[in-house]
C-alpha positions in Angstrom: 174.2 228.3 115.2 177.7 227.2 113.6 179.9 225.6 116.3 183.4 227.0 115.3 185.7 223.7 114.7 188.6 222.8 116.7 192.1 222.4 115.7 194.1 219.9 117.4 197.8 219.3 116.5 198.8 216.1 115.0 201.2 214.0 116.8 203.7 214.9 114.3 203.0 218.2 114.4 203.7 217.7 118.3 206.3 220.2 120.1 209.9 218.0 119.3 211.0 219.1 123.3 207.2 216.5 124.6 208.1 214.3 121.4 211.5 213.7 123.5 209.9 213.5 126.8 207.4 211.1 126.2 210.2 208.7 124.0 212.1 208.8 127.8 209.2 206.7 128.8 210.3 203.6 126.3 212.4 201.2 126.2 215.4 201.3 124.0 213.5 198.7 121.4 210.6 200.5 121.5 212.9 203.9 119.7 214.8 202.4 117.3 212.2 200.6 115.4 209.2 201.6 116.3 208.9 205.1 117.0 211.6 206.4 115.2 210.0 204.6 111.8 206.4 206.3 112.6 206.9 209.9 110.7 210.4 211.7 109.7 209.7 214.2 112.8 209.5 211.2 115.3 212.8 210.3 113.2 214.6 212.9 114.3 213.4 213.4 117.7 215.0 209.7 118.0 218.1 211.2 117.7 218.0 213.9 120.7 220.8 213.2 123.2 219.0 213.8 125.9 217.7 210.4 125.4 220.8 208.4 124.9 222.5 209.3 128.1 221.8 205.7 129.5 221.4 202.2 127.0 219.4 199.7 129.3 219.3 196.9 128.3 218.1 195.8 131.7 214.7 195.7 131.0 213.3 191.4 131.2 211.4 192.5 128.0 213.5 193.2 125.4 214.8 189.5 125.8 212.6 186.4 125.4 213.3 183.3 127.4 210.7 180.6 127.8 212.1 178.2 129.5 210.6 177.3 133.1 213.6 179.3 135.5 212.2 177.3 138.7 213.1 174.3 137.0 216.4 172.0 137.2 217.8 172.6 133.9 221.3 171.4 132.3 223.6 174.1 131.8 223.4 173.7 127.9 219.6 173.7 127.8 219.7 177.8 129.3 222.4 178.7 127.2 220.5 177.9 123.5 217.1 179.0 125.2 219.0 182.7 126.0 221.2 182.6 122.9 218.0 182.3 120.7 216.5 185.7 123.2 214.1 187.5 121.2 216.5 190.5 120.7 220.2 189.5 120.3 222.9 192.0 122.1 224.4 192.7 118.9 221.2 193.3 116.8 220.2 195.9 120.1 223.5 197.5 119.9 223.6 197.7 116.0 220.2 199.2 116.2 221.2 201.4 119.0 224.5 203.0 117.6 222.5 204.2 114.4 220.8 206.9 117.2 222.9 207.2 120.3 226.2 208.5 118.2 228.9 208.4 121.4 226.2 210.2 123.6 226.0 207.0 125.7 227.7 207.6 129.1 225.6 204.1 131.5 225.4 200.9 129.6 223.2 198.3 130.8 223.3 194.7 129.4 220.5 192.3 130.7 221.3 189.9 133.5 220.4 187.2 131.2 222.5 188.9 127.6 224.9 186.3 126.5 227.5 188.7 124.7 230.9 187.8 122.8 233.8 189.6 121.8 232.3 191.1 119.0 228.8 192.5 121.0 231.5 193.8 123.5 233.6 195.5 120.9 231.1 197.0 119.0 229.9 198.6 122.7 232.9 200.4 122.9 233.4 201.3 119.3 230.5 203.0 119.0 230.5 203.8 122.6 233.8 204.8 124.4 232.5 207.5 126.8 231.4 204.5 128.6 231.1 205.9 132.9 229.2 203.0 134.1 229.1 199.4 133.2 226.9 196.6 133.9 227.9 193.0 132.3 225.3 190.2 132.2 225.6 186.9 133.6 226.9 185.6 130.5 230.1 186.9 129.4 233.2 184.6 129.0 235.1 186.9 126.7 238.6 186.7 125.1 241.4 189.0 126.4 241.4 190.5 123.4 238.6 191.8 123.1 238.5 192.9 127.5 241.5 194.7 126.1 240.2 196.7 123.3 236.7 197.5 124.6 238.5 198.3 128.1 240.8 200.7 126.5 238.0 202.4 125.0 236.7 202.8 128.1 239.4 205.3 130.1 237.0 206.9 131.6 235.2 204.4 132.9 234.3 204.4 137.3 231.6 201.7 137.9 231.9 198.5 137.3 228.8 195.8 137.9 229.4 192.6 137.2 227.0 189.2 137.4 228.6 186.2 137.0 227.5 183.7 139.1 230.5 181.9 139.7 234.1 183.8 138.7 235.7 180.9 137.2 240.0 181.6 136.9 240.4 184.4 134.1 237.3 184.7 133.4 236.8 188.2 134.0 240.5 190.2 132.8 240.6 192.3 136.2 244.1 193.1 135.0 243.4 194.7 131.5 240.4 196.3 133.3 243.3 197.5 135.8 245.3 198.3 133.3 242.9 201.0 131.5 240.7 202.0 133.5 242.7 203.9 135.9 239.7 205.7 137.0 237.9 203.0 138.0 236.7 203.9 141.8 233.4 201.1 142.1 232.6 198.1 141.8 230.0 195.3 142.3 230.3 191.9 142.3 227.1 189.1 142.2 227.4 185.2 143.1 231.2 184.3 144.6 233.9 185.3 146.0 236.9 183.6 146.7 240.7 184.0 147.4 241.5 184.3 143.7 238.7 186.8 143.4 239.7 188.7 146.4 243.9 188.9 145.3 243.0 189.6 142.1 240.9 192.5 143.0 243.6 193.6 145.4 246.5 192.9 142.8 244.9 195.4 139.9 242.0 197.0 141.3 243.8 199.1 144.4 242.1 203.0 143.8 238.5 201.3 144.5 236.5 203.2 147.0 232.8 201.5 147.3 233.2 197.9 146.9 229.7 195.5 147.3 229.5 191.8 147.5 225.7 192.6 148.2 223.5 189.1 148.3 227.3 187.0 147.2 228.2 183.5 148.4 231.4 184.2 150.3 233.9 181.4 150.6 235.9 181.9 153.8 236.5 185.3 156.2 239.7 185.5 154.6 238.5 186.9 151.4 237.2 190.0 153.3 240.1 190.3 155.1 241.8 190.8 152.5 240.3 193.5 151.3 239.9 195.4 154.1 243.9 195.7 155.1 244.9 196.2 151.2 242.7 198.2 149.5 244.3 201.5 150.9 241.1 203.9 149.1 238.0 202.1 150.1 236.0 203.4 152.5 232.4 201.6 152.1 231.7 198.0 151.8 228.7 196.3 151.6 229.0 192.5 152.7 224.9 192.6 153.3 222.7 189.8 153.0 225.9 187.9 152.0 226.4 183.9 153.2 229.6 182.3 153.9 229.9 178.6 152.5 231.4 177.8 155.6 229.5 178.4 158.5 232.3 178.3 160.5 233.3 181.8 159.0 230.4 183.5 161.1 232.6 185.4 162.9 232.4 188.3 160.3 229.6 189.6 162.3 231.2 189.2 165.9 231.4 192.9 167.2 235.3 192.9 167.4 235.6 192.2 164.0 232.8 195.0 162.6 234.5 197.3 165.2 238.6 196.9 163.6 236.2 197.3 160.1 235.0 200.3 159.9 237.9 201.8 161.8 240.1 200.5 159.1 237.0 201.9 155.7 234.7 204.3 157.4 231.4 202.3 156.7 230.9 199.0 156.7 226.8 198.0 155.3 225.2 194.6 157.1 222.6 193.0 157.6 221.0 191.5 160.7 221.1 188.7 158.7 217.9 186.8 161.9 214.7 188.6 160.5 216.4 189.4 157.3 213.8 189.3 154.5 216.3 189.2 151.6 218.4 187.2 153.0 215.2 184.7 154.1 214.2 185.2 149.9 216.9 182.5 148.7 214.9 180.2 149.7 212.2 180.7 147.6 214.1 179.8 144.7 215.3 176.9 142.9 218.1 178.0 141.3 220.0 180.9 142.4 220.2 182.8 139.2 216.6 183.7 140.0 217.8 185.1 143.1 220.0 187.1 141.6 218.1 188.4 138.8 215.9 189.8 140.7 218.0 191.5 143.2 221.2 192.1 141.2 219.8 196.3 140.0 219.4 197.2 143.6 222.3 198.5 145.7 222.3 200.4 149.5 225.0 201.7 147.9 223.5 204.7 145.5 226.5 204.8 142.9 226.2 201.0 142.4 222.4 200.5 141.9 220.8 201.2 137.9 
C-alpha cells in the first residue's frame, strides 16, 4: 500500500495574521534585524500596524551591561558602559521607524539607555502620535530638543520619567506643560524635592494621576504642596516612599491621611512595617538597581508599562 505524503505549508507560506501573532512575541530588534530578513513574506508581515502600537525598548536584552551593578562604581564608569551598549537607542529607533511609520502610540525607553538630543528628535519626528512615554535614567537633554520633541507629542497623556535625581533644569517641566496640554498622568522615580514639586504645580496643573512610588521625598511640604495646588488630582500614589528626614514621618499620621483623601479622593500608601518592597531597598548596594527592578510597576494602572 502506498502511503500518502503529507504536505505541510512552509513558513514563508504561513497565514500572515498567524505570523503577525508570532511576531508579537518577539522584541523589536528580533523583528527588525531578524525575522524581517528571512523572506519577502516575513518582511511584509513585519510592517503590519498591529506590531507597532507599542515600541518597548525596556527589555534588558536590548542593552549589553557588563559592569557589576551591585558594586560601587564611579559615575563616569557607568556612563561609558551604558553608552557602549549592544544597541545604541538611535540605531534601534532608525531601524524601527523603517517598519512602524507613524503608528506607535507608546514609546518605552530602557531604564539605562543614554539618549541624546538627536535620539529624542528622531523619535519625535518619526513617531508623532505618542500618547504614553517612558524616558530613561540617562536623559540630560537640551531645551531645544525638549521643545521640538514635545511640540510633536501634542497628544501625550502619560509621562514616566526615571532620573534618580532631578537636578535643577534636567527635566524641562515648563516645556512639557506648554506643549502637552492633555498630559494627565505623571510618574516620578528617585528624589523629589521642593524644586520638583513647584515645577509640577506651576506647569502641569491638569494632572489627575500622580505616582511617586518608591521615591525619596525631601520633606512633607513637597507632598502638601502637590495635594493643595493640583486642583484636578484624583489619585496620588505614595506607596513605598521614604523621607530623607525621618522627622517628616507625620505623613503617616491619621490626620494627614484624612485631610489628603478629602482633597484628592484616593491616596495610595503601604503599611511600611512589614512591607516587603520597602525592605527590598536594603538588598541593593546601589539605588539605581532598586529602581530598575521596580520602575515598570505601579498601583495606578495607567502608570504601569
